[in-house]
CHARMM internal coordinates of N, CA and C (Angstrom, degrees):
IC EDIT
DIST 1 N 1 CA 1.4443
DIST 1 CA 1 C 1.5299
ANGL 1 N 1 CA 1 C 108.80
DIST 1 C 2 N 1.3122
ANGL 1 CA 1 C 2 N 117.08
DIHE 1 N 1 CA 1 C 2 N 136.72
DIST 2 N 2 CA 1.4482
ANGL 1 C 2 N 2 CA 122.38
DIHE 1 CA 1 C 2 N 2 CA -178.90
DIST 2 CA 2 C 1.5230
ANGL 2 N 2 CA 2 C 109.53
DIHE 1 C 2 N 2 CA 2 C -77.40
DIST 2 C 3 N 1.3482
ANGL 2 CA 2 C 3 N 115.59
DIHE 2 N 2 CA 2 C 3 N 131.99
DIST 3 N 3 CA 1.4533
ANGL 2 C 3 N 3 CA 119.52
DIHE 2 CA 2 C 3 N 3 CA 177.93
DIST 3 CA 3 C 1.5208
ANGL 3 N 3 CA 3 C 109.43
DIHE 2 C 3 N 3 CA 3 C -87.86
DIST 3 C 4 N 1.3033
ANGL 3 CA 3 C 4 N 115.41
DIHE 3 N 3 CA 3 C 4 N 127.12
DIST 4 N 4 CA 1.4653
ANGL 3 C 4 N 4 CA 121.97
DIHE 3 CA 3 C 4 N 4 CA -179.25
DIST 4 CA 4 C 1.5219
ANGL 4 N 4 CA 4 C 108.00
DIHE 3 C 4 N 4 CA 4 C -107.53
DIST 4 C 5 N 1.3407
ANGL 4 CA 4 C 5 N 118.43
DIHE 4 N 4 CA 4 C 5 N 120.94
DIST 5 N 5 CA 1.4612
ANGL 4 C 5 N 5 CA 119.98
DIHE 4 CA 4 C 5 N 5 CA -177.55
DIST 5 CA 5 C 1.5321
ANGL 5 N 5 CA 5 C 113.37
DIHE 4 C 5 N 5 CA 5 C -64.46
DIST 5 C 6 N 1.3048
ANGL 5 CA 5 C 6 N 117.79
DIHE 5 N 5 CA 5 C 6 N -29.55
DIST 6 N 6 CA 1.4682
ANGL 5 C 6 N 6 CA 120.61
DIHE 5 CA 5 C 6 N 6 CA 178.99
DIST 6 CA 6 C 1.5247
ANGL 6 N 6 CA 6 C 109.97
DIHE 5 C 6 N 6 CA 6 C -69.83
DIST 6 C 7 N 1.3235
ANGL 6 CA 6 C 7 N 116.51
DIHE 6 N 6 CA 6 C 7 N -43.61
DIST 7 N 7 CA 1.4605
ANGL 6 C 7 N 7 CA 120.65
DIHE 6 CA 6 C 7 N 7 CA 178.39
DIST 7 CA 7 C 1.5255
ANGL 7 N 7 CA 7 C 109.85
DIHE 6 C 7 N 7 CA 7 C -63.35
DIST 7 C 8 N 1.3318
ANGL 7 CA 7 C 8 N 117.39
DIHE 7 N 7 CA 7 C 8 N -42.07
DIST 8 N 8 CA 1.4618
ANGL 7 C 8 N 8 CA 121.09
DIHE 7 CA 7 C 8 N 8 CA 177.82
DIST 8 CA 8 C 1.5229
ANGL 8 N 8 CA 8 C 111.36
DIHE 7 C 8 N 8 CA 8 C -61.30
DIST 8 C 9 N 1.3299
ANGL 8 CA 8 C 9 N 117.07
DIHE 8 N 8 CA 8 C 9 N -41.44
DIST 9 N 9 CA 1.4619
ANGL 8 C 9 N 9 CA 121.25
DIHE 8 CA 8 C 9 N 9 CA 178.89
DIST 9 CA 9 C 1.5270
ANGL 9 N 9 CA 9 C 110.87
DIHE 8 C 9 N 9 CA 9 C -61.78
DIST 9 C 10 N 1.3205
ANGL 9 CA 9 C 10 N 116.77
DIHE 9 N 9 CA 9 C 10 N -43.28
DIST 10 N 10 CA 1.4636
ANGL 9 C 10 N 10 CA 121.29
DIHE 9 CA 9 C 10 N 10 CA 179.47
DIST 10 CA 10 C 1.5256
ANGL 10 N 10 CA 10 C 110.20
DIHE 9 C 10 N 10 CA 10 C -65.63
DIST 10 C 11 N 1.3284
ANGL 10 CA 10 C 11 N 117.18
DIHE 10 N 10 CA 10 C 11 N -42.30
DIST 11 N 11 CA 1.4699
ANGL 10 C 11 N 11 CA 120.15
DIHE 10 CA 10 C 11 N 11 CA 178.98
DIST 11 CA 11 C 1.5209
ANGL 11 N 11 CA 11 C 111.04
DIHE 10 C 11 N 11 CA 11 C -63.41
DIST 11 C 12 N 1.3279
ANGL 11 CA 11 C 12 N 116.93
DIHE 11 N 11 CA 11 C 12 N -42.05
DIST 12 N 12 CA 1.4578
ANGL 11 C 12 N 12 CA 120.17
DIHE 11 CA 11 C 12 N 12 CA 178.48
DIST 12 CA 12 C 1.5249
ANGL 12 N 12 CA 12 C 111.27
DIHE 11 C 12 N 12 CA 12 C -63.93
DIST 12 C 13 N 1.3201
ANGL 12 CA 12 C 13 N 117.03
DIHE 12 N 12 CA 12 C 13 N -41.98
DIST 13 N 13 CA 1.4602
ANGL 12 C 13 N 13 CA 120.27
DIHE 12 CA 12 C 13 N 13 CA 178.01
DIST 13 CA 13 C 1.5233
ANGL 13 N 13 CA 13 C 110.42
DIHE 12 C 13 N 13 CA 13 C -62.27
DIST 13 C 14 N 1.3223
ANGL 13 CA 13 C 14 N 116.54
DIHE 13 N 13 CA 13 C 14 N -42.76
DIST 14 N 14 CA 1.4622
ANGL 13 C 14 N 14 CA 120.84
DIHE 13 CA 13 C 14 N 14 CA -179.86
DIST 14 CA 14 C 1.5306
ANGL 14 N 14 CA 14 C 110.94
DIHE 13 C 14 N 14 CA 14 C -62.56
DIST 14 C 15 N 1.3310
ANGL 14 CA 14 C 15 N 116.81
DIHE 14 N 14 CA 14 C 15 N -41.32
DIST 15 N 15 CA 1.4691
ANGL 14 C 15 N 15 CA 120.27
DIHE 14 CA 14 C 15 N 15 CA 178.03
DIST 15 CA 15 C 1.5249
ANGL 15 N 15 CA 15 C 110.97
DIHE 14 C 15 N 15 CA 15 C -64.62
DIST 15 C 16 N 1.3306
ANGL 15 CA 15 C 16 N 117.59
DIHE 15 N 15 CA 15 C 16 N -43.41
DIST 16 N 16 CA 1.4628
ANGL 15 C 16 N 16 CA 121.50
DIHE 15 CA 15 C 16 N 16 CA 179.17
DIST 16 CA 16 C 1.5280
ANGL 16 N 16 CA 16 C 110.91
DIHE 15 C 16 N 16 CA 16 C -64.28
DIST 16 C 17 N 1.3163
ANGL 16 CA 16 C 17 N 116.15
DIHE 16 N 16 CA 16 C 17 N -41.70
DIST 17 N 17 CA 1.4613
ANGL 16 C 17 N 17 CA 120.97
DIHE 16 CA 16 C 17 N 17 CA 179.90
DIST 17 CA 17 C 1.5188
ANGL 17 N 17 CA 17 C 110.69
DIHE 16 C 17 N 17 CA 17 C -63.44
DIST 17 C 18 N 1.3272
ANGL 17 CA 17 C 18 N 117.03
DIHE 17 N 17 CA 17 C 18 N -44.87
DIST 18 N 18 CA 1.4664
ANGL 17 C 18 N 18 CA 120.88
DIHE 17 CA 17 C 18 N 18 CA 179.40
DIST 18 CA 18 C 1.5292
ANGL 18 N 18 CA 18 C 110.59
DIHE 17 C 18 N 18 CA 18 C -65.29
DIST 18 C 19 N 1.3284
ANGL 18 CA 18 C 19 N 117.13
DIHE 18 N 18 CA 18 C 19 N -39.39
DIST 19 N 19 CA 1.4648
ANGL 18 C 19 N 19 CA 120.81
DIHE 18 CA 18 C 19 N 19 CA 179.85
DIST 19 CA 19 C 1.5253
ANGL 19 N 19 CA 19 C 111.05
DIHE 18 C 19 N 19 CA 19 C -65.50
DIST 19 C 20 N 1.3306
ANGL 19 CA 19 C 20 N 117.13
DIHE 19 N 19 CA 19 C 20 N -32.48
DIST 20 N 20 CA 1.4648
ANGL 19 C 20 N 20 CA 121.36
DIHE 19 CA 19 C 20 N 20 CA 178.74
DIST 20 CA 20 C 1.5265
ANGL 20 N 20 CA 20 C 110.96
DIHE 19 C 20 N 20 CA 20 C -59.19
DIST 20 C 21 N 1.3213
ANGL 20 CA 20 C 21 N 117.47
DIHE 20 N 20 CA 20 C 21 N -29.72
DIST 21 N 21 CA 1.4619
ANGL 20 C 21 N 21 CA 122.56
DIHE 20 CA 20 C 21 N 21 CA -178.92
DIST 21 CA 21 C 1.5241
ANGL 21 N 21 CA 21 C 111.53
DIHE 20 C 21 N 21 CA 21 C -109.15
DIST 21 C 22 N 1.3122
ANGL 21 CA 21 C 22 N 116.61
DIHE 21 N 21 CA 21 C 22 N 21.17
DIST 22 N 22 CA 1.4631
ANGL 21 C 22 N 22 CA 120.58
DIHE 21 CA 21 C 22 N 22 CA 176.78
DIST 22 CA 22 C 1.5139
ANGL 22 N 22 CA 22 C 113.37
DIHE 21 C 22 N 22 CA 22 C 67.59
DIST 22 C 23 N 1.3117
ANGL 22 CA 22 C 23 N 117.77
DIHE 22 N 22 CA 22 C 23 N 25.51
DIST 23 N 23 CA 1.4684
ANGL 22 C 23 N 23 CA 123.45
DIHE 22 CA 22 C 23 N 23 CA -178.11
DIST 23 CA 23 C 1.5241
ANGL 23 N 23 CA 23 C 111.99
DIHE 22 C 23 N 23 CA 23 C 55.17
DIST 23 C 24 N 1.3312
ANGL 23 CA 23 C 24 N 116.11
DIHE 23 N 23 CA 23 C 24 N 29.17
DIST 24 N 24 CA 1.4645
ANGL 23 C 24 N 24 CA 122.25
DIHE 23 CA 23 C 24 N 24 CA 179.82
DIST 24 CA 24 C 1.5305
ANGL 24 N 24 CA 24 C 108.37
DIHE 23 C 24 N 24 CA 24 C -100.41
DIST 24 C 25 N 1.3260
ANGL 24 CA 24 C 25 N 115.81
DIHE 24 N 24 CA 24 C 25 N 112.42
DIST 25 N 25 CA 1.4601
ANGL 24 C 25 N 25 CA 120.61
DIHE 24 CA 24 C 25 N 25 CA -175.80
DIST 25 CA 25 C 1.5215
ANGL 25 N 25 CA 25 C 112.21
DIHE 24 C 25 N 25 CA 25 C -59.84
DIST 25 C 26 N 1.3264
ANGL 25 CA 25 C 26 N 117.74
DIHE 25 N 25 CA 25 C 26 N -38.07
DIST 26 N 26 CA 1.4668
ANGL 25 C 26 N 26 CA 120.69
DIHE 25 CA 25 C 26 N 26 CA 179.32
DIST 26 CA 26 C 1.5263
ANGL 26 N 26 CA 26 C 111.19
DIHE 25 C 26 N 26 CA 26 C -61.72
DIST 26 C 27 N 1.3283
ANGL 26 CA 26 C 27 N 116.61
DIHE 26 N 26 CA 26 C 27 N -41.51
DIST 27 N 27 CA 1.4666
ANGL 26 C 27 N 27 CA 120.01
DIHE 26 CA 26 C 27 N 27 CA 178.85
DIST 27 CA 27 C 1.5240
ANGL 27 N 27 CA 27 C 111.43
DIHE 26 C 27 N 27 CA 27 C -68.45
DIST 27 C 28 N 1.3313
ANGL 27 CA 27 C 28 N 117.30
DIHE 27 N 27 CA 27 C 28 N -37.56
DIST 28 N 28 CA 1.4652
ANGL 27 C 28 N 28 CA 121.34
DIHE 27 CA 27 C 28 N 28 CA 178.69
DIST 28 CA 28 C 1.5212
ANGL 28 N 28 CA 28 C 109.83
DIHE 27 C 28 N 28 CA 28 C -63.92
DIST 28 C 29 N 1.3305
ANGL 28 CA 28 C 29 N 116.81
DIHE 28 N 28 CA 28 C 29 N -46.55
DIST 29 N 29 CA 1.4638
ANGL 28 C 29 N 29 CA 121.26
DIHE 28 CA 28 C 29 N 29 CA -179.50
DIST 29 CA 29 C 1.5246
ANGL 29 N 29 CA 29 C 110.65
DIHE 28 C 29 N 29 CA 29 C -63.43
DIST 29 C 30 N 1.3174
ANGL 29 CA 29 C 30 N 117.55
DIHE 29 N 29 CA 29 C 30 N -42.33
DIST 30 N 30 CA 1.4651
ANGL 29 C 30 N 30 CA 120.54
DIHE 29 CA 29 C 30 N 30 CA 179.23
DIST 30 CA 30 C 1.5278
ANGL 30 N 30 CA 30 C 110.63
DIHE 29 C 30 N 30 CA 30 C -63.16
DIST 30 C 31 N 1.3223
ANGL 30 CA 30 C 31 N 117.43
DIHE 30 N 30 CA 30 C 31 N -39.83
DIST 31 N 31 CA 1.4703
ANGL 30 C 31 N 31 CA 120.46
DIHE 30 CA 30 C 31 N 31 CA 178.14
DIST 31 CA 31 C 1.5300
ANGL 31 N 31 CA 31 C 110.79
DIHE 30 C 31 N 31 CA 31 C -64.04
DIST 31 C 32 N 1.3223
ANGL 31 CA 31 C 32 N 117.22
DIHE 31 N 31 CA 31 C 32 N -40.20
DIST 32 N 32 CA 1.4675
ANGL 31 C 32 N 32 CA 120.65
DIHE 31 CA 31 C 32 N 32 CA 178.35
DIST 32 CA 32 C 1.5276
ANGL 32 N 32 CA 32 C 110.92
DIHE 31 C 32 N 32 CA 32 C -66.50
DIST 32 C 33 N 1.3204
ANGL 32 CA 32 C 33 N 116.70
DIHE 32 N 32 CA 32 C 33 N -40.39
DIST 33 N 33 CA 1.4667
ANGL 32 C 33 N 33 CA 119.96
DIHE 32 CA 32 C 33 N 33 CA 178.26
DIST 33 CA 33 C 1.5266
ANGL 33 N 33 CA 33 C 110.72
DIHE 32 C 33 N 33 CA 33 C -65.57
DIST 33 C 34 N 1.3258
ANGL 33 CA 33 C 34 N 116.58
DIHE 33 N 33 CA 33 C 34 N -37.08
DIST 34 N 34 CA 1.4619
ANGL 33 C 34 N 34 CA 120.50
DIHE 33 CA 33 C 34 N 34 CA 177.70
DIST 34 CA 34 C 1.5307
ANGL 34 N 34 CA 34 C 110.07
DIHE 33 C 34 N 34 CA 34 C -63.52
DIST 34 C 35 N 1.3300
ANGL 34 CA 34 C 35 N 116.56
DIHE 34 N 34 CA 34 C 35 N -42.75
DIST 35 N 35 CA 1.4755
ANGL 34 C 35 N 35 CA 120.06
DIHE 34 CA 34 C 35 N 35 CA 176.95
DIST 35 CA 35 C 1.5219
ANGL 35 N 35 CA 35 C 111.00
DIHE 34 C 35 N 35 CA 35 C -60.93
DIST 35 C 36 N 1.3292
ANGL 35 CA 35 C 36 N 117.18
DIHE 35 N 35 CA 35 C 36 N -40.18
DIST 36 N 36 CA 1.4592
ANGL 35 C 36 N 36 CA 120.80
DIHE 35 CA 35 C 36 N 36 CA 177.97
DIST 36 CA 36 C 1.5276
ANGL 36 N 36 CA 36 C 110.78
DIHE 35 C 36 N 36 CA 36 C -62.24
DIST 36 C 37 N 1.3334
ANGL 36 CA 36 C 37 N 116.86
DIHE 36 N 36 CA 36 C 37 N -45.46
DIST 37 N 37 CA 1.4641
ANGL 36 C 37 N 37 CA 120.52
DIHE 36 CA 36 C 37 N 37 CA -179.47
DIST 37 CA 37 C 1.5218
ANGL 37 N 37 CA 37 C 111.69
DIHE 36 C 37 N 37 CA 37 C -62.82
DIST 37 C 38 N 1.3247
ANGL 37 CA 37 C 38 N 116.28
DIHE 37 N 37 CA 37 C 38 N -41.73
DIST 38 N 38 CA 1.4600
ANGL 37 C 38 N 38 CA 120.83
DIHE 37 CA 37 C 38 N 38 CA -175.91
DIST 38 CA 38 C 1.5254
ANGL 38 N 38 CA 38 C 113.15
DIHE 37 C 38 N 38 CA 38 C -78.52
DIST 38 C 39 N 1.3294
ANGL 38 CA 38 C 39 N 117.66
DIHE 38 N 38 CA 38 C 39 N -15.09
DIST 39 N 39 CA 1.4661
ANGL 38 C 39 N 39 CA 120.58
DIHE 38 CA 38 C 39 N 39 CA -176.89
DIST 39 CA 39 C 1.5246
ANGL 39 N 39 CA 39 C 112.46
DIHE 38 C 39 N 39 CA 39 C -71.51
DIST 39 C 40 N 1.3478
ANGL 39 CA 39 C 40 N 117.35
DIHE 39 N 39 CA 39 C 40 N -26.31
DIST 40 N 40 CA 1.4539
ANGL 39 C 40 N 40 CA 120.43
DIHE 39 CA 39 C 40 N 40 CA -178.33
DIST 40 CA 40 C 1.5178
ANGL 40 N 40 CA 40 C 113.46
DIHE 39 C 40 N 40 CA 40 C 83.40
DIST 40 C 41 N 1.3081
ANGL 40 CA 40 C 41 N 117.11
DIHE 40 N 40 CA 40 C 41 N -2.68
DIST 41 N 41 CA 1.4675
ANGL 40 C 41 N 41 CA 120.59
DIHE 40 CA 40 C 41 N 41 CA 178.04
DIST 41 CA 41 C 1.5208
ANGL 41 N 41 CA 41 C 110.09
DIHE 40 C 41 N 41 CA 41 C -77.05
DIST 41 C 42 N 1.3062
ANGL 41 CA 41 C 42 N 115.83
DIHE 41 N 41 CA 41 C 42 N 155.68
DIST 42 N 42 CA 1.4570
ANGL 41 C 42 N 42 CA 121.23
DIHE 41 CA 41 C 42 N 42 CA 177.35
DIST 42 CA 42 C 1.5287
ANGL 42 N 42 CA 42 C 107.68
DIHE 41 C 42 N 42 CA 42 C -95.66
DIST 42 C 43 N 1.3091
ANGL 42 CA 42 C 43 N 115.06
DIHE 42 N 42 CA 42 C 43 N 122.26
DIST 43 N 43 CA 1.4564
ANGL 42 C 43 N 43 CA 120.75
DIHE 42 CA 42 C 43 N 43 CA 178.00
DIST 43 CA 43 C 1.5192
ANGL 43 N 43 CA 43 C 108.08
DIHE 42 C 43 N 43 CA 43 C -109.86
DIST 43 C 44 N 1.3150
ANGL 43 CA 43 C 44 N 116.32
DIHE 43 N 43 CA 43 C 44 N 132.60
DIST 44 N 44 CA 1.4560
ANGL 43 C 44 N 44 CA 121.28
DIHE 43 CA 43 C 44 N 44 CA 179.95
DIST 44 CA 44 C 1.5163
ANGL 44 N 44 CA 44 C 109.99
DIHE 43 C 44 N 44 CA 44 C -99.64
DIST 44 C 45 N 1.3005
ANGL 44 CA 44 C 45 N 115.23
DIHE 44 N 44 CA 44 C 45 N 140.19
DIST 45 N 45 CA 1.4548
ANGL 44 C 45 N 45 CA 121.81
DIHE 44 CA 44 C 45 N 45 CA 173.56
DIST 45 CA 45 C 1.5231
ANGL 45 N 45 CA 45 C 106.41
DIHE 44 C 45 N 45 CA 45 C -127.06
DIST 45 C 46 N 1.3305
ANGL 45 CA 45 C 46 N 117.30
DIHE 45 N 45 CA 45 C 46 N 97.99
DIST 46 N 46 CA 1.4580
ANGL 45 C 46 N 46 CA 119.03
DIHE 45 CA 45 C 46 N 46 CA -176.65
DIST 46 CA 46 C 1.5186
ANGL 46 N 46 CA 46 C 113.81
DIHE 45 C 46 N 46 CA 46 C -68.79
DIST 46 C 47 N 1.3106
ANGL 46 CA 46 C 47 N 117.90
DIHE 46 N 46 CA 46 C 47 N -10.85
DIST 47 N 47 CA 1.4552
ANGL 46 C 47 N 47 CA 120.26
DIHE 46 CA 46 C 47 N 47 CA 179.47
DIST 47 CA 47 C 1.5163
ANGL 47 N 47 CA 47 C 111.88
DIHE 46 C 47 N 47 CA 47 C 79.12
DIST 47 C 48 N 1.3164
ANGL 47 CA 47 C 48 N 115.91
DIHE 47 N 47 CA 47 C 48 N 179.16
DIST 48 N 48 CA 1.4665
ANGL 47 C 48 N 48 CA 119.29
DIHE 47 CA 47 C 48 N 48 CA -178.47
DIST 48 CA 48 C 1.5195
ANGL 48 N 48 CA 48 C 111.58
DIHE 47 C 48 N 48 CA 48 C -72.83
DIST 48 C 49 N 1.3041
ANGL 48 CA 48 C 49 N 114.93
DIHE 48 N 48 CA 48 C 49 N 150.10
DIST 49 N 49 CA 1.4603
ANGL 48 C 49 N 49 CA 120.51
DIHE 48 CA 48 C 49 N 49 CA 176.23
DIST 49 CA 49 C 1.5251
ANGL 49 N 49 CA 49 C 108.52
DIHE 48 C 49 N 49 CA 49 C -90.36
DIST 49 C 50 N 1.3009
ANGL 49 CA 49 C 50 N 115.02
DIHE 49 N 49 CA 49 C 50 N 135.82
DIST 50 N 50 CA 1.4535
ANGL 49 C 50 N 50 CA 119.73
DIHE 49 CA 49 C 50 N 50 CA -179.52
DIST 50 CA 50 C 1.5298
ANGL 50 N 50 CA 50 C 109.21
DIHE 49 C 50 N 50 CA 50 C -85.21
DIST 50 C 51 N 1.3068
ANGL 50 CA 50 C 51 N 116.08
DIHE 50 N 50 CA 50 C 51 N 131.82
DIST 51 N 51 CA 1.4511
ANGL 50 C 51 N 51 CA 121.37
DIHE 50 CA 50 C 51 N 51 CA 177.88
DIST 51 CA 51 C 1.5226
ANGL 51 N 51 CA 51 C 108.98
DIHE 50 C 51 N 51 CA 51 C -101.14
DIST 51 C 52 N 1.3167
ANGL 51 CA 51 C 52 N 115.73
DIHE 51 N 51 CA 51 C 52 N 144.96
DIST 52 N 52 CA 1.4615
ANGL 51 C 52 N 52 CA 119.55
DIHE 51 CA 51 C 52 N 52 CA 176.54
DIST 52 CA 52 C 1.5189
ANGL 52 N 52 CA 52 C 108.43
DIHE 51 C 52 N 52 CA 52 C -71.38
DIST 52 C 53 N 1.3096
ANGL 52 CA 52 C 53 N 116.35
DIHE 52 N 52 CA 52 C 53 N 129.20
DIST 53 N 53 CA 1.4574
ANGL 52 C 53 N 53 CA 119.82
DIHE 52 CA 52 C 53 N 53 CA 179.52
DIST 53 CA 53 C 1.5250
ANGL 53 N 53 CA 53 C 111.20
DIHE 52 C 53 N 53 CA 53 C -85.52
DIST 53 C 54 N 1.3291
ANGL 53 CA 53 C 54 N 116.65
DIHE 53 N 53 CA 53 C 54 N -14.67
DIST 54 N 54 CA 1.4551
ANGL 53 C 54 N 54 CA 120.26
DIHE 53 CA 53 C 54 N 54 CA 179.57
DIST 54 CA 54 C 1.5220
ANGL 54 N 54 CA 54 C 108.87
DIHE 53 C 54 N 54 CA 54 C -113.54
DIST 54 C 55 N 1.2874
ANGL 54 CA 54 C 55 N 116.09
DIHE 54 N 54 CA 54 C 55 N 143.79
DIST 55 N 55 CA 1.4584
ANGL 54 C 55 N 55 CA 121.45
DIHE 54 CA 54 C 55 N 55 CA 177.03
DIST 55 CA 55 C 1.5150
ANGL 55 N 55 CA 55 C 107.84
DIHE 54 C 55 N 55 CA 55 C -94.25
DIST 55 C 56 N 1.3224
ANGL 55 CA 55 C 56 N 115.89
DIHE 55 N 55 CA 55 C 56 N 127.73
DIST 56 N 56 CA 1.4542
ANGL 55 C 56 N 56 CA 120.54
DIHE 55 CA 55 C 56 N 56 CA 178.03
DIST 56 CA 56 C 1.5202
ANGL 56 N 56 CA 56 C 107.78
DIHE 55 C 56 N 56 CA 56 C -82.72
DIST 56 C 57 N 1.3252
ANGL 56 CA 56 C 57 N 116.80
DIHE 56 N 56 CA 56 C 57 N 104.66
DIST 57 N 57 CA 1.4632
ANGL 56 C 57 N 57 CA 121.04
DIHE 56 CA 56 C 57 N 57 CA -175.15
DIST 57 CA 57 C 1.5155
ANGL 57 N 57 CA 57 C 112.40
DIHE 56 C 57 N 57 CA 57 C -74.20
DIST 57 C 58 N 1.3200
ANGL 57 CA 57 C 58 N 118.68
DIHE 57 N 57 CA 57 C 58 N -14.41
DIST 58 N 58 CA 1.4613
ANGL 57 C 58 N 58 CA 119.68
DIHE 57 CA 57 C 58 N 58 CA -179.37
DIST 58 CA 58 C 1.5307
ANGL 58 N 58 CA 58 C 111.78
DIHE 57 C 58 N 58 CA 58 C -72.87
DIST 58 C 59 N 1.3328
ANGL 58 CA 58 C 59 N 116.97
DIHE 58 N 58 CA 58 C 59 N -18.74
DIST 59 N 59 CA 1.4614
ANGL 58 C 59 N 59 CA 119.35
DIHE 58 CA 58 C 59 N 59 CA -179.00
DIST 59 CA 59 C 1.5146
ANGL 59 N 59 CA 59 C 112.47
DIHE 58 C 59 N 59 CA 59 C -97.24
DIST 59 C 60 N 1.3233
ANGL 59 CA 59 C 60 N 117.53
DIHE 59 N 59 CA 59 C 60 N -5.72
DIST 60 N 60 CA 1.4551
ANGL 59 C 60 N 60 CA 120.46
DIHE 59 CA 59 C 60 N 60 CA -179.43
DIST 60 CA 60 C 1.5187
ANGL 60 N 60 CA 60 C 108.31
DIHE 59 C 60 N 60 CA 60 C -87.03
DIST 60 C 61 N 1.3289
ANGL 60 CA 60 C 61 N 114.92
DIHE 60 N 60 CA 60 C 61 N 126.46
DIST 61 N 61 CA 1.4548
ANGL 60 C 61 N 61 CA 120.03
DIHE 60 CA 60 C 61 N 61 CA 179.68
DIST 61 CA 61 C 1.5193
ANGL 61 N 61 CA 61 C 108.97
DIHE 60 C 61 N 61 CA 61 C -96.32
DIST 61 C 62 N 1.3011
ANGL 61 CA 61 C 62 N 115.23
DIHE 61 N 61 CA 61 C 62 N 142.03
DIST 62 N 62 CA 1.4664
ANGL 61 C 62 N 62 CA 120.34
DIHE 61 CA 61 C 62 N 62 CA 177.56
DIST 62 CA 62 C 1.5130
ANGL 62 N 62 CA 62 C 108.29
DIHE 61 C 62 N 62 CA 62 C -94.21
DIST 62 C 63 N 1.3266
ANGL 62 CA 62 C 63 N 115.00
DIHE 62 N 62 CA 62 C 63 N 127.94
DIST 63 N 63 CA 1.4623
ANGL 62 C 63 N 63 CA 120.25
DIHE 62 CA 62 C 63 N 63 CA 178.78
DIST 63 CA 63 C 1.5211
ANGL 63 N 63 CA 63 C 106.92
DIHE 62 C 63 N 63 CA 63 C -99.32
DIST 63 C 64 N 1.3212
ANGL 63 CA 63 C 64 N 115.05
DIHE 63 N 63 CA 63 C 64 N 125.81
DIST 64 N 64 CA 1.4486
ANGL 63 C 64 N 64 CA 119.15
DIHE 63 CA 63 C 64 N 64 CA 178.66
DIST 64 CA 64 C 1.5168
ANGL 64 N 64 CA 64 C 109.01
DIHE 63 C 64 N 64 CA 64 C -112.82
DIST 64 C 65 N 1.2932
ANGL 64 CA 64 C 65 N 115.62
DIHE 64 N 64 CA 64 C 65 N 144.55
DIST 65 N 65 CA 1.4615
ANGL 64 C 65 N 65 CA 120.47
DIHE 64 CA 64 C 65 N 65 CA 177.39
DIST 65 CA 65 C 1.5188
ANGL 65 N 65 CA 65 C 108.35
DIHE 64 C 65 N 65 CA 65 C -109.96
DIST 65 C 66 N 1.2853
ANGL 65 CA 65 C 66 N 114.10
DIHE 65 N 65 CA 65 C 66 N 150.16
DIST 66 N 66 CA 1.4677
ANGL 65 C 66 N 66 CA 118.81
DIHE 65 CA 65 C 66 N 66 CA -179.89
DIST 66 CA 66 C 1.4894
ANGL 66 N 66 CA 66 C 112.15
DIHE 65 C 66 N 66 CA 66 C -90.78
END
COOR INIT
IC SEED 1 N 1 CA 1 C
IC BUILD
């Protein structure tokens, strides 16, 4: 496998970042959310998309073969 120095740099940064928070995902996520809050940027959360639970059969076309 070819070693890519950019990929290695990113992996090392990720390991250092995780170690800074004790490899605790909850602490990492909270730190990222804190950075988002303090940045002053507006972040949009469109929320979940609602799916139709019923299929509208009037729009389904039947394909027939000869």
